[in-house]
FIGUKOL-748247 format. One record per atom (N, C-alpha, C): residue number from 1; residue in one letter; y, x, z. Coordinates in steps of 0.001 Angstrom, whole numbers, padded with zeros to 6 digits. Each point is the difference from the previous one (the first is absolute). Layout:
! residues N
rec num:NUM residuo:A c2:Y c1:X c3:Z
...
***
This chain:
! residues 80
rec num:1 residuo:X c2:-022490 c1:054334 c3:-007411
rec num:1 residuo:X c2:-000354 c1:-001551 c3:-000631
rec num:1 residuo:X c2:-000002 c1:000502 c3:-001264
rec num:2 residuo:X c2:-000971 c1:000180 c3:-000673
rec num:2 residuo:X c2:-000145 c1:-000009 c3:-001546
rec num:2 residuo:X c2:000151 c1:-001443 c3:-000756
rec num:3 residuo:X c2:001113 c1:-000018 c3:-001351
rec num:3 residuo:X c2:000211 c1:-000918 c3:-000857
rec num:3 residuo:X c2:-000835 c1:-001097 c3:000030
rec num:4 residuo:X c2:-002055 c1:000256 c3:-000189
rec num:4 residuo:X c2:-000763 c1:-000912 c3:-000044
rec num:4 residuo:X c2:000507 c1:-001150 c3:001015
rec num:5 residuo:X c2:-000260 c1:000449 c3:001559
rec num:5 residuo:X c2:000210 c1:-000605 c3:001274
rec num:5 residuo:X c2:001139 c1:-001005 c3:-000385
rec num:6 residuo:X c2:001396 c1:000894 c3:000079
rec num:6 residuo:X c2:001277 c1:-000871 c3:000161
rec num:6 residuo:X c2:-000197 c1:-001234 c3:-001310
rec num:7 residuo:X c2:-000234 c1:000218 c3:-000920
rec num:7 residuo:X c2:-000286 c1:-001205 c3:-001088
rec num:7 residuo:X c2:-001495 c1:-001078 c3:000313
rec num:8 residuo:X c2:-000938 c1:000380 c3:001046
rec num:8 residuo:X c2:-000491 c1:-000787 c3:000319
rec num:8 residuo:X c2:000368 c1:-000515 c3:001397
rec num:9 residuo:X c2:000931 c1:000407 c3:000727
rec num:9 residuo:X c2:000293 c1:-000943 c3:000898
rec num:9 residuo:X c2:001360 c1:-001018 c3:-000604
rec num:10 residuo:X c2:000251 c1:000675 c3:-000842
rec num:10 residuo:X c2:001221 c1:-001138 c3:-000787
rec num:10 residuo:X c2:-000668 c1:-001108 c3:-000318
rec num:11 residuo:X c2:-001100 c1:000258 c3:-000646
rec num:11 residuo:X c2:-000744 c1:-001481 c3:-000329
rec num:11 residuo:X c2:-000252 c1:-000603 c3:001022
rec num:12 residuo:X c2:-000623 c1:000406 c3:000976
rec num:12 residuo:X c2:-000637 c1:-000535 c3:001154
rec num:12 residuo:X c2:001041 c1:-001008 c3:000969
rec num:13 residuo:X c2:001005 c1:000725 c3:-000162
rec num:13 residuo:X c2:001610 c1:-000882 c3:000717
rec num:13 residuo:X c2:-000175 c1:-001210 c3:-001602
rec num:14 residuo:X c2:000599 c1:000295 c3:-000958
rec num:14 residuo:X c2:000032 c1:-000827 c3:-000887
rec num:14 residuo:X c2:-001199 c1:-001308 c3:-000288
rec num:15 residuo:X c2:-001020 c1:000306 c3:000388
rec num:15 residuo:X c2:-001056 c1:-001251 c3:000500
rec num:15 residuo:X c2:000285 c1:-000355 c3:000799
rec num:16 residuo:X c2:-000027 c1:000548 c3:001044
rec num:16 residuo:X c2:000402 c1:-000511 c3:001521
rec num:16 residuo:X c2:001033 c1:-000960 c3:-000684
rec num:17 residuo:X c2:001172 c1:000330 c3:000176
rec num:17 residuo:X c2:001425 c1:-000709 c3:000179
rec num:17 residuo:X c2:-000256 c1:-001210 c3:-001538
rec num:18 residuo:X c2:-001161 c1:000217 c3:-001025
rec num:18 residuo:X c2:000048 c1:-001049 c3:-000793
rec num:18 residuo:X c2:-000639 c1:-001175 c3:000739
rec num:19 residuo:X c2:-001232 c1:000299 c3:000806
rec num:19 residuo:X c2:-000536 c1:-000893 c3:000975
rec num:19 residuo:X c2:000217 c1:-000951 c3:000938
rec num:20 residuo:X c2:001039 c1:000240 c3:000615
rec num:20 residuo:X c2:000855 c1:-000010 c3:000820
rec num:20 residuo:X c2:001308 c1:-000903 c3:-000270
rec num:21 residuo:X c2:000549 c1:000237 c3:-001483
rec num:21 residuo:X c2:000897 c1:-001041 c3:-000581
rec num:21 residuo:X c2:-001111 c1:-001284 c3:-000307
rec num:22 residuo:X c2:-001062 c1:000227 c3:-000524
rec num:22 residuo:X c2:-001123 c1:-000890 c3:-000507
rec num:22 residuo:X c2:000335 c1:-001071 c3:001089
rec num:23 residuo:X c2:-000946 c1:000517 c3:000829
rec num:23 residuo:X c2:-000391 c1:-000767 c3:001155
rec num:23 residuo:X c2:001449 c1:-000416 c3:000546
rec num:24 residuo:X c2:000929 c1:000146 c3:000870
rec num:24 residuo:X c2:001405 c1:-000306 c3:-000010
rec num:24 residuo:X c2:000571 c1:-001161 c3:-001381
rec num:25 residuo:X c2:-000520 c1:-000179 c3:-001168
rec num:25 residuo:X c2:000728 c1:-000606 c3:-001120
rec num:25 residuo:X c2:-000736 c1:-001145 c3:000508
rec num:26 residuo:X c2:-001569 c1:000066 c3:-000473
rec num:26 residuo:X c2:-001315 c1:-000828 c3:000605
rec num:26 residuo:X c2:000743 c1:-001133 c3:001114
rec num:27 residuo:X c2:000456 c1:000787 c3:000726
rec num:27 residuo:X c2:000058 c1:-000964 c3:001267
rec num:27 residuo:X c2:001143 c1:-000923 c3:000267
rec num:28 residuo:X c2:001071 c1:000457 c3:-000641
rec num:28 residuo:X c2:001412 c1:-000831 c3:-000834
rec num:28 residuo:X c2:-000495 c1:-001006 c3:-000668
rec num:29 residuo:X c2:-000832 c1:000153 c3:-000545
rec num:29 residuo:X c2:-000787 c1:-001096 c3:-001602
rec num:29 residuo:X c2:-000529 c1:-000938 c3:001176
rec num:30 residuo:X c2:-001153 c1:000391 c3:001060
rec num:30 residuo:X c2:-000710 c1:-000750 c3:000413
rec num:30 residuo:X c2:000727 c1:-001388 c3:001007
rec num:31 residuo:X c2:001188 c1:000377 c3:-000056
rec num:31 residuo:X c2:000996 c1:-001367 c3:000330
rec num:31 residuo:X c2:000643 c1:000447 c3:001239
rec num:32 residuo:X c2:000191 c1:001581 c3:000686
rec num:32 residuo:X c2:000913 c1:000291 c3:000616
rec num:32 residuo:X c2:000927 c1:000198 c3:-000327
rec num:33 residuo:X c2:000974 c1:-001056 c3:-000629
rec num:33 residuo:X c2:001801 c1:000509 c3:-000817
rec num:33 residuo:X c2:000679 c1:000003 c3:001183
rec num:34 residuo:X c2:000744 c1:001038 c3:000133
rec num:34 residuo:X c2:001189 c1:-000138 c3:001313
rec num:34 residuo:X c2:000705 c1:-001117 c3:-000642
rec num:35 residuo:X c2:000828 c1:-000207 c3:001105
rec num:35 residuo:X c2:001166 c1:-000902 c3:000012
rec num:35 residuo:X c2:000916 c1:000517 c3:-001315
rec num:36 residuo:X c2:000233 c1:000671 c3:000034
rec num:36 residuo:X c2:001203 c1:000560 c3:-001154
rec num:36 residuo:X c2:-000271 c1:-000563 c3:-001118
rec num:37 residuo:X c2:-001144 c1:000359 c3:-000755
rec num:37 residuo:X c2:-000534 c1:-000026 c3:-000991
rec num:37 residuo:X c2:-000272 c1:-002021 c3:-000513
rec num:38 residuo:X c2:-000322 c1:-000439 c3:001511
rec num:38 residuo:X c2:-000239 c1:-001583 c3:000027
rec num:38 residuo:X c2:001415 c1:-000285 c3:-000042
rec num:39 residuo:X c2:000935 c1:000260 c3:000560
rec num:39 residuo:X c2:001476 c1:-000521 c3:-000376
rec num:39 residuo:X c2:000363 c1:000042 c3:-001743
rec num:40 residuo:X c2:-000542 c1:001318 c3:-000369
rec num:40 residuo:X c2:000614 c1:000836 c3:-001518
rec num:40 residuo:X c2:-000845 c1:-001076 c3:-001392
rec num:41 residuo:X c2:-001311 c1:-000730 c3:001253
rec num:41 residuo:X c2:-000576 c1:-000759 c3:-001168
rec num:41 residuo:X c2:000719 c1:-001220 c3:-000340
rec num:42 residuo:X c2:000205 c1:-000346 c3:001478
rec num:42 residuo:X c2:000587 c1:-001642 c3:000374
rec num:42 residuo:X c2:001462 c1:-000027 c3:-000814
rec num:43 residuo:X c2:000773 c1:001164 c3:000145
rec num:43 residuo:X c2:001282 c1:-000033 c3:-000846
rec num:43 residuo:X c2:-000240 c1:000166 c3:-001743
rec num:44 residuo:X c2:-001017 c1:000435 c3:-000499
rec num:44 residuo:X c2:-000536 c1:000232 c3:-001618
rec num:44 residuo:X c2:-000246 c1:-001355 c3:-000493
rec num:45 residuo:X c2:-001058 c1:-000756 c3:000844
rec num:45 residuo:X c2:-000518 c1:-001273 c3:-000183
rec num:45 residuo:X c2:001424 c1:-000621 c3:-000513
rec num:46 residuo:X c2:000695 c1:-000202 c3:000705
rec num:46 residuo:X c2:001714 c1:-001104 c3:000156
rec num:46 residuo:X c2:000445 c1:000223 c3:-001117
rec num:47 residuo:X c2:000231 c1:001845 c3:-000323
rec num:47 residuo:X c2:000702 c1:000174 c3:-001091
rec num:47 residuo:X c2:-000607 c1:-000587 c3:-000840
rec num:48 residuo:X c2:-001060 c1:000427 c3:-000414
rec num:48 residuo:X c2:-001706 c1:-000843 c3:-000935
rec num:48 residuo:X c2:000674 c1:-000997 c3:-000342
rec num:49 residuo:X c2:000137 c1:-000707 c3:001107
rec num:49 residuo:X c2:000048 c1:-001793 c3:000166
rec num:49 residuo:X c2:001352 c1:-000295 c3:-000975
rec num:50 residuo:X c2:001357 c1:000600 c3:000761
rec num:50 residuo:X c2:001260 c1:-000013 c3:-000226
rec num:50 residuo:X c2:-000127 c1:000218 c3:-001502
rec num:51 residuo:X c2:-000431 c1:000854 c3:-000712
rec num:51 residuo:X c2:000309 c1:000638 c3:-001309
rec num:51 residuo:X c2:-000618 c1:-001039 c3:-001289
rec num:52 residuo:X c2:-001157 c1:-000401 c3:000824
rec num:52 residuo:X c2:-000974 c1:-001209 c3:-000986
rec num:52 residuo:X c2:000921 c1:-001332 c3:000085
rec num:53 residuo:X c2:000854 c1:-000143 c3:000787
rec num:53 residuo:X c2:000832 c1:-001217 c3:000042
rec num:53 residuo:X c2:000818 c1:000264 c3:-001273
rec num:54 residuo:X c2:000995 c1:001498 c3:000389
rec num:54 residuo:X c2:000505 c1:-000066 c3:-001313
rec num:54 residuo:X c2:-000148 c1:-000106 c3:-001211
rec num:55 residuo:X c2:-001342 c1:000766 c3:000273
rec num:55 residuo:X c2:-000445 c1:-000140 c3:-001536
rec num:55 residuo:X c2:-000517 c1:-001468 c3:-000669
rec num:56 residuo:X c2:-000130 c1:-001075 c3:000773
rec num:56 residuo:X c2:000171 c1:-001120 c3:000069
rec num:56 residuo:X c2:001286 c1:-000734 c3:-000785
rec num:57 residuo:X c2:000690 c1:000100 c3:000938
rec num:57 residuo:X c2:001795 c1:-000176 c3:-000405
rec num:57 residuo:X c2:000184 c1:000278 c3:-000913
rec num:58 residuo:X c2:-000144 c1:001556 c3:-000823
rec num:58 residuo:X c2:000234 c1:000177 c3:-000819
rec num:58 residuo:X c2:-000498 c1:-000268 c3:-001355
rec num:59 residuo:X c2:-001549 c1:-000793 c3:-000192
rec num:59 residuo:X c2:-000973 c1:-000358 c3:-001196
rec num:59 residuo:X c2:000556 c1:-001297 c3:000105
rec num:60 residuo:X c2:000527 c1:-000753 c3:000992
rec num:60 residuo:X c2:000529 c1:-001038 c3:000038
rec num:60 residuo:X c2:001302 c1:-000426 c3:-001060
rec num:61 residuo:X c2:000544 c1:001267 c3:000492
rec num:61 residuo:X c2:001942 c1:000161 c3:-000691
rec num:61 residuo:X c2:-000406 c1:000484 c3:-001672
rec num:62 residuo:X c2:-000616 c1:000732 c3:-000396
rec num:62 residuo:X c2:-000549 c1:000015 c3:-000756
rec num:62 residuo:X c2:-000698 c1:-000894 c3:-001309
rec num:63 residuo:X c2:-001021 c1:-000733 c3:000757
rec num:63 residuo:X c2:-000425 c1:-001466 c3:-000800
rec num:63 residuo:X c2:001185 c1:-000343 c3:-000002
rec num:64 residuo:X c2:000862 c1:-000558 c3:000607
rec num:64 residuo:X c2:000915 c1:-000977 c3:-000278
rec num:64 residuo:X c2:000963 c1:000501 c3:-000655
rec num:65 residuo:X c2:000548 c1:001395 c3:-000199
rec num:65 residuo:X c2:000981 c1:000762 c3:-001187
rec num:65 residuo:X c2:-000585 c1:-000370 c3:-001394
rec num:66 residuo:X c2:-001506 c1:000062 c3:-000175
rec num:66 residuo:X c2:-000651 c1:000136 c3:-000814
rec num:66 residuo:X c2:000013 c1:-002009 c3:-000563
rec num:67 residuo:X c2:-000678 c1:-000806 c3:000669
rec num:67 residuo:X c2:-000122 c1:-001253 c3:-000566
rec num:67 residuo:X c2:002006 c1:-000206 c3:-000027
rec num:68 residuo:X c2:000764 c1:000201 c3:001010
rec num:68 residuo:X c2:001891 c1:-000527 c3:-000551
rec num:68 residuo:X c2:-000128 c1:000685 c3:-001612
rec num:69 residuo:X c2:-000169 c1:000703 c3:-000031
rec num:69 residuo:X c2:000214 c1:001705 c3:-001189
rec num:69 residuo:X c2:-000342 c1:-000830 c3:-000977
rec num:70 residuo:X c2:-001074 c1:-000850 c3:-000118
rec num:70 residuo:X c2:-001016 c1:-000631 c3:-000934
rec num:70 residuo:X c2:000572 c1:-000940 c3:-000569
rec num:71 residuo:X c2:000610 c1:-000818 c3:001493
rec num:71 residuo:X c2:000356 c1:-001090 c3:-000294
rec num:71 residuo:X c2:001582 c1:000091 c3:-000593
rec num:72 residuo:X c2:000727 c1:000857 c3:000105
rec num:72 residuo:X c2:001334 c1:000419 c3:-000454
rec num:72 residuo:X c2:-000290 c1:-000056 c3:-001687
rec num:73 residuo:X c2:-001418 c1:000695 c3:-000549
rec num:73 residuo:X c2:000302 c1:000674 c3:-000997
rec num:73 residuo:X c2:-000301 c1:-001300 c3:-001081
rec num:74 residuo:X c2:-001365 c1:-000827 c3:000479
rec num:74 residuo:X c2:-000288 c1:-001703 c3:-000284
rec num:74 residuo:X c2:001235 c1:-000568 c3:-000094
rec num:75 residuo:X c2:001119 c1:-000002 c3:000727
rec num:75 residuo:X c2:000859 c1:-000968 c3:-000026
rec num:75 residuo:X c2:001180 c1:000212 c3:-001221
rec num:76 residuo:X c2:000030 c1:002012 c3:-000496
rec num:76 residuo:X c2:001020 c1:000242 c3:-000643
rec num:76 residuo:X c2:-000698 c1:-000205 c3:-001580
rec num:77 residuo:X c2:-001555 c1:-000183 c3:000204
rec num:77 residuo:X c2:-000582 c1:000007 c3:-001126
rec num:77 residuo:X c2:000377 c1:-002014 c3:-000152
rec num:78 residuo:X c2:000040 c1:-000770 c3:000119
rec num:78 residuo:X c2:-000192 c1:-001471 c3:-000018
rec num:78 residuo:X c2:001422 c1:-000084 c3:-000320
rec num:79 residuo:X c2:001317 c1:000969 c3:000344
rec num:79 residuo:X c2:001371 c1:-000509 c3:-000311
rec num:79 residuo:X c2:000115 c1:000146 c3:-001199
rec num:80 residuo:X c2:-000525 c1:001022 c3:-000595
rec num:80 residuo:X c2:000147 c1:-000219 c3:-001512
rec num:80 residuo:X c2:-000610 c1:-000872 c3:-001107
***
């Protein structure tokens, strides 16, 4: 087998593998998601929900501290 034939066989093998990978990937995207991926998606969705709740609490705490600090500064100015 000469080098040209070997390169041609490798190219054909890579092309076939690419087509099969694309077909498999498209089938997974079309709604045939396995149970493990579904469980992972649910877990991640719950984690995002929990993180959003934490962010809301931190924003509320930050705003309260800013208001408290502004109030304390105004009280110190009024005492002069």
